[in-house]
Every structure is written in C-alpha cells, then in structure tokens.
C-alpha positions, 0 to 999 in steps of 0.5 A: 763101368766107364761112362759119362756122368749125368750133367747138371742143369744151371740157371744161366749159361756159364761161358760168359761167367768164367775168368782166367786163373793165375799160374796155369799149367802150360806147354809140354806138361799138358799135351805130351803123351804122359799121365796128368802131372802131380802139380795139376792134382789137388789133395787134402791138406798135408797130403802129397800126390806123386805121379810115379809112372806114366803107363806106355799105352802101346806096350802096357795099355790102360790100367783099371785094377790093382791088388797086392799079392802074398809077397807085397808086390803090386799087380795091375790089369790092362782093361783090354790086355794082360797083367803086370807085376812090380814092387812098390818103389821106395819113398820119394822115388818113381817106379822103374819101368825095368822093374815091371814084369808082364805076368805070363798067364794068358789072360786079359780084360781083368776088371777085378783082382784079388790075391787069396788062397795062394792064388790070384783071382780075376774077374774078367770082363771080355769086351770082345768075347763076352762068353770068355767073361767070368771068374778065373784063378791064376796059380804058379804051376812049377814053383818059379814064382810066375803065375802061368796057370789059368783056370776058368772057375765060372763062365759068366756072360757079360756085355759092355762096361756093365759086366764082371768086375771086382773080387773081394775077400770076405772079412773072415777070409773064408770066402770071396765076393764077386761084383757084377753089373746089370749087363751080366747074365745071372749065373746059377747060384746054389742059394740066395740071401735075396728072396727069389721073388723079385720082379719089375713091379711097375704098376703103370706101364714102364717107359723104357730108356729114351735112347734104347739103352739096355731096354731088354734088361730086367730084374734082378740087375747087378748082383753081388755073389758070395763064392766058396774058396774052391769057386764052386758054390755061388750064393746071391748076396744082394741084387738090384744094382746098376753098374757097381765096379768094386766093393769093400768091407769095413772093420765091422765086417760090413760091405759097401759099394759105390753105384751109378745111375743112368746119366741119360735120366738126369733131372727126371724123378727116377734119376738117382745120384751116384751113391754109397751103398751099405750092402746088407744081406738080402738087400735089393737096390731097385735098379730097373730099366728106363723110368722103372728105377725105384726111388730110394725111399720105396719100402721094397728098396734099400736106400744109400748111406750117402748120395755123392752126385753125378759121376762114374764110380770105379774103385773103393778101398778102406784106409786101414793100414795107411800111415794117415791120421785116424780120420782117413784110416777109417775112411772109405775111399771111393773113386769117380772116373769121369769127374776125376775125384777121389772121395774120402767117405766118413761113416758114422754108425746109426742104428743097424747101419750108418750115415756118412759125410763126403770129402774131396780127398784128391781131384784133378782134370783130367783124372780118370780114376780107376782103382786104389789100394793101401800098400801094407809095406809103406802105408801109402795109398796108390791109385791108377788112372786109365780105362777106355784106352785113355792115358794111364798113370800110377800115383802115390799119396802120402801124408806129410803133416804132424798128426799121429799116424799110429793105427786107429782104434776100431769103432764099435758104436752101434754094434748091438743094433748090427748084431740084432740085424745079423741074427736075423740075417742068419735066416736068409737063404733057407727055411729054419724053424726058429725064423718066423718067431724070431723075425716076427718080433722085429717087423715093427722095429723103428730101424729100417735095416732091422725091419728089412732083415726081419721081412727078408727072413720071413720071405725065405720061410714056407708061406704056410708057417706064417701066413695067418699071423699076417692077418691077426697082427695088431701092430700097424707097422709090423702088419704093413711089413708082413703084408708086403712080405706076403704079397711078394711071397704069394704073387709072381710078377707077370714079367717073370712068370714062367709057364710052370708057375702056379696061378696066383692065389685068388683067396689070399689076394682078396684077403690082402686087398681087404687088409690093406683097405682097413689100415687107419692112415691117421695112426701111421706116420709117413714111412708106414703109409708109404709101405701100405700104399706101395704094397697095394701097388705090388699086389695089383701088379702080382695078383692083377686088377681086382673085381669092382667091389674090391676096387671100390673098397680100395678107392674108399681107403686111399682116395681120401689120403690124396693129396698127402703132406709129403711129395713121396707119399703123393707120388705113390698115391697118385700112381695107385689112384690112377691105376684104380681110375679114381674119379677124383684124382684128375682134379687133385693131381692137376692142382699138384702139377700146377704148384709143384716147384720142381720139374721132377715132381711135376713129371711124376704127376704127369707120368701117372696122369697119362694113363687116366681115363676118368674124372677129366673135364675139358679145363682139367685136360687143357691144363694138363696138356698145357703143361707139356708146352711148359715142360718143353723148356725143361732140361735134363739128360740125353733121354729127357726130351724123349721121356716127355715125348713118351708121356705125352704120346701115352696121354694122347692115346688115352683120349677118346675121339670126342676128347681129342676133338674138344682138345684140338686147339691145345693139342695142336699148339707147338711149344715155344722154346725159352732160355732158362732166364725166360722160363724163370721169369714165367714162374715169377710172373708179376715180379717187376722190381729188381733189387741188387741185394746185399747181405747188409740190406737184408741182414736176417735177424732171429726175429726176421726168421719167425712166422715165415711162409713155408709154401712160398719158400719151397716155390721160390727154391724151385723158381730161382733155379736152386733145384737145378744145381743143389740136391734137397731131400730126394730132388734136385741136381748135384752140381752144387753142395747138397743143401738138405743139411744146410741148417746145421752148417749155416746161420741165416746170414752166412747162407745169405752171404753164400747166395749173394756172393757165390764167388767169395768162397768156392767149394773146390768140388765145383770149380770149372776149368778153362782149357786153352788150345794151341790156336788160342781158342778157349773151351770153358766148362766141366770135363765130363768124359774121356776116350783115348786122347779126346776130352769132352767138356760140357760148355753150358750147364743149362744144357747137359748135352752141349759138349765140345770134344778137345784133343788133349794134344792140342791143349796148351794150358788148363786152369781153374776158374775163379768164378763160381758156377753159381751165378750172382743175383739169383734173388734180386728179383725177390722182395726182402720177405721172399728172400727170408722165406727162401732162407727159412725153407733151406735152413729148415731142411724142408720141414714145414713144422720147423719153428720158423714157420710157426704162427702162420 
C-alpha cells in the first residue's frame, strides 16, 4: 500500500534551476504537530478544502480507511490500531474531538471498511501477526448501538503492505468484493471467473527483482474476490494485480481499481505507470516478479483505462451523491499517497470498456492521501491523510461555485457493447452447453474486451468440446484467439506444475505449433500479429522446446517478420527468435539496439540477446558488449543498475571459451560515467552549432510541417531527453505530461512555445517544492515519501535514488517553485529542420503514416 513512488529521470540537475516563490508557508503552521493546513492545499476551481481535524497520533494513530455506517456516521481505521466513529460536523465547522468515539470491538489494522448487511465488514491487514489478517464482520451484540462482536469470517495470510485491503459492496447489494495485493496468499475459492490455468509464462529466464523484493512471489499476484453475504463462498473475480488498495463501481455496474507498479523498476521496459484498471470478469493484469511483468499490450493481459504516472495508489470512490457539478459527480476520485494528489478521472465509454482523462482535483505537499468518501448527508467529499505512522488529518471538500449541483443524469453510452460482454461473462466460472457456440461468434470481434470475455468463456469449457474448431477456423483473428485459449488450456506452466498434473499433450502441441507456423502475417494487422507471436511463446513455455523439424518450421514462419514496423511486435519477435536460436536474429537485433531511441527499447533487445548462442560474429558481439558501457550511464529506479548487471552476466555466461578470448578487450573495459548532458552530447555527436531558438525564429507553418522525417524525429525525441520525463505510447517517464495525444491539444507553434519557454505556463502537477529549514538551508525537489516525521525529497531528477531526509519539525517554510522541471534550451543543439522533425513526431502521436511524413 504505502511506499515511495517511481522517480523520474530528468535531463539536467534540478537544484540549480529553482527560484523561490512568493508568499511561503512559514512558522508554526509548518512544523507544529498538526496535519497539513488547508492553505497549503490546492483544489480545482471553485472547490474549498477544509482541515477539520488533526488526528492525535498517540491516542488515535494514523487513519487509512473511511466508510459511512447505516445511520450516516463516519467510521475511520488506524492502520495499526482500532476503529473510531463520529458524525460529520455541520458545514463550515471542524470536527469536535469530543464527538469521536472509540469502537469497542477488539480489532485492529483495518485496511478496508464497508457497512453492509447490518454489519461492519473489515479487511484486516495485520502487520505484526500476518495470520490474523483476513475478512472480519463486526456487529452490535446487545442492541446498545455499539459494535462489540467480532467474527473472523475468513483468515487470509498476508505480509507487509501488499496485503488484505478494501471491502466493496456489489452494485446489486447482494455480495461484496474483497481487494487483496500480491503479498497475500491466495485463499480457497469455491469458483473462479479467472481460468485456473495461469502461469509465469516467461519464455526466457526471468530476472528477479534486483534488490530481492518478493522474489518468491509467483502468479496469480493480487486477487479481487467476490464474496457471498454470509462470507462463506469466495469466487476469484480477477487476478494479476500488484498492490491494489481500493476499488469502486460506477453506475454502469463496472468495477475500477488503481494499481501500482514496482518503483525500483522505473525506466526499464517492464515498468508500468500506476494506472486505472477497468476490472472485468476473469481479467488478468499481468503482475509478475522482477522483469517478468507483462506489458499492457500483451494479448494475455488486460491494459489500463489510463496511465496516471509514478505514485502510490490508495483510496478510490466515485462522486455519486456529491453536491458537485455533474462532471465531478460522475468522476472516479483516485488517491495517491506519496505524491499527495487526488485525481478526478473522467471516464468516456468506448466499445465494451472506457477511455479516460485525468485531472488534478486536490494536491498538497506533504499530503499522504489514504481514503475518501462522499457523505450521503451533506454531499461533501471527505478524505484522510496518514499511513506509515505519519501525521494524520481529516478534510472536507465542498463546491462554492455557481454551476448546478443537481443529481447528474446517468451515462448510458456504449451499453450495447457492455451488454454483449456481460452475456459472454455469464459463461465464466463453470461449464455451460451454450458457451462454445456463443463465445465462438465473438472471438474475432474488433473490441479487445469482447474478445477477452469470449476467450475466457472458452477456457472454462471442457477442451474436447471446442478443440477441433480451433484448427478449422478460417477467420485469422478468431483463430489467433482460439489458439491462445487452447495453448493455455492444454499446457501447464512448469513453475506451477504439480506432481499429479498430467503430462502435456504432445499431439496437441504439434498441431498448435503447425497452426502458428501457417499464419499469413501479411493478412493480419499489428494486434493479431502480436497475439500469434505471444501464443507461440506461451506454447514453447508450456509444451517445451519442439523437435528440430518443428523448430525449423517456426523459424521459417517468424524469422522473416523480424524486424517489424512496431516496437511492441519487435520485442516479442526478438524474444521468440532468440529462444529458437535463429541464425539471423543477432545481426537484426544488434542493428535495432543501435538505433533504438529509448533505453527501454534497447534494454528489451539486450535482455533477449543475453541468451543467444548462434549467429554471432566478433563485430556483432563487440557492438553488443559496447552497449553495456553506454548503458552504465542510463538512470532508473533503485534496481536499474542491478538489472543491467544481470543482463550482462547472463550474456557473458552464454559465451564459449573461444568467444571470451576474442572479446577479452571489450569485456575488460570499464564504463566511463558521464553526466546526463555528456550522454546526450554523445548521441548528438556531430552537432556543433548552438542556436538559442525562439518561437519566432522557427515559426512553424503548415508548409513547414510537410515532408518531415519520422525516423529522425523519433531519434531526436530520445536524444534531447523527452522520453526521460514524458510518456509517449508505451515508453518514457511521467514527470511531465503524457505527450501521446499532444496532437489533439497543440498546434505546431504552441508545442514549440511549450518546449522553448517551459516556465511560461507550468502544469500544477509538476511544480517542485522549496523547503527551508530552521538553520536557513534549503532542500529543493519533489516530496516522494514519508515515514513518521521524516519527509524524503528527491533533489536531483537525473538520479531517482538521490534523496534527502528532512525532519518536518525542522522546517520553517514550504514554497512552490516558479521554474519548470523542464530545462530550457533542450532543442538549441538542433537545426531548424530537426526541430520541425521533432515537432512532427510528437504531433503525429508516433504514427509514421501521418500526412506530415508523406512524400519522403
């Protein structure tokens, strides 16, 4: 739950760039033992934030969860202690400490609270005694309006922060959903909507976490269970999460959660930003330990509705019932503990799922947000800060503007597609004679979520009822999905195999490999090409390496497809061909390694090549090992350098004694550490002219934006450090705004102005903080973690691990900076034509077929 976020890589040291802002917060308001005051908290226009209670830590601990009981009273839980109950104070008034009652029930460590079925349900995550964790029910035993009876409904072993969390009421009010992280041992379930054929499915050896964190944790990862009202029947609803803390249903009856990734992995290709997930029936979210996490675009993994960025997700709630404008009534509010941001996520139906945009609704520093509720009585949003024994507080958010706050009209767009998905989901969990015919009709559907629901329905049916249909199917998209289903149903991942499991069906394996080899890639678009390639990977994991004849057949089919037109397809093809020991993959992959603009893409090729033993020449091997010297200057999370070390160690171990002798010179070289600017200069070698560009000097016109160079624009996007801070497609950091959709927001001139004059208008989400201490010294950077009275600040964005600990009692002022995190002059080393190529690449959304690149 509570952790430090992944930190960004920034092209220049920040410390010298910040200037002090006016009107700092000073004195006792900063360092007294009180929660962050409201005047240090920003809110959306026309919204008011009030600090209505500073929680006394010694008496009431640090609050992490909230709910409303059947009489409209608020319940709060101390992360390590008990429960408290109180009525919402009248408008404009603080919470009277005398009105807070200690709940007498002997229970502690509530990480999830729900009032349902005339009882308080508590998800307990006991940090001191993991065997005490689980799902509990609290009731009033004698009618005196006090919760005093405790029942342990289900014990669920958990460890650390990644344990038993939220309890959520189903939309129909007939069941509850229990949220658990990947530190929880799966509990016995009477049924499962997730097909029970999960596995690690790593084609090449997995690299465990570089610092040893949860190395022994395997699939299925975090699980969301659906639980009967008596607490006796558990059904697995979705799996593959990392550390989800809360979940919420929208008016359409759809479930959403906010998940985090491993911050140690930042700037590796397997890092995934914190994200909002639409949790559909039977979904798998792809968390695996270390480098094994599945990218969001894998066919056997569901992707997010929206990526949020680095952070530590905690509570979620929809704005239903709030006396807010309609836009915010319909928003999903998602809380980030470490960066102190409460996001309003605005969902738009798309097919059988949704797309979304995010808005920073409330933010502050420090503001370790834990949970939020909409109170049914006054329509205000209440939120708590706390966790990890930091100073806790309780806040109220109200709307003060002139827009109507009448109940919003429900959104019904996309219901037909969601209904189709729901019909398919009725076949999840048990055999049904109607399932195969119904699901088969939708395997080739254009919508990913409908295909997922259909394939999952198929995997729940006896294999003999649909196996032969796989090989006679003529629709290539449907056949690709069916082969993936059959591969998972017929094979067992060796890391999950039990002694009692039957051996893999060799005859079916041969037919699957044969079918995969016969696909006409030219007839497929990128998505089913990835499905076919990923299915081949899973088949090789679950059925084992094929015989020589089948290997040649697979090589003949997949070797000509590499390199491909997309980075994603190249990743899965490279890994597959290395496993098959293709004689041509070394030369192709090393060429891609050399020209890939991002360290994430380069690491993908290097990671696969570490296991290749064929097709090498001395020049190719030399170029490959020279890459490790360059990669020594790349920066990322706390495990980044260890992962580079792991890749190189495996690569050296793959060498023959003769090759080690031939490569002795390059193997003995030691990397030369360079600054971020020196590393960028290396990439831009040959650029000797420095021009302090202005918007007027370049003045991009429509004519200028024609005939641009896509490949050069992509290379420059990486070379000048854009990927370091900005997400673009499936790569890059998230210190700055996501630029994937920049073409819909900026004209060429506006985008150039934002690059040339980054401090002209700073997005509030990315403003650094200036902290002045009692001795007059200053710490400048981003607050990234808290523990008790200690605040950790990242002081150099080019080094995510460079943090300074500050005792908040020694702080005299906290101020926002007026200088953008983005340094000016990033494009001054480029020519005018190169700047235009860079603009075109960004505005195109990374699409080489965009009209701006026509005619080249």
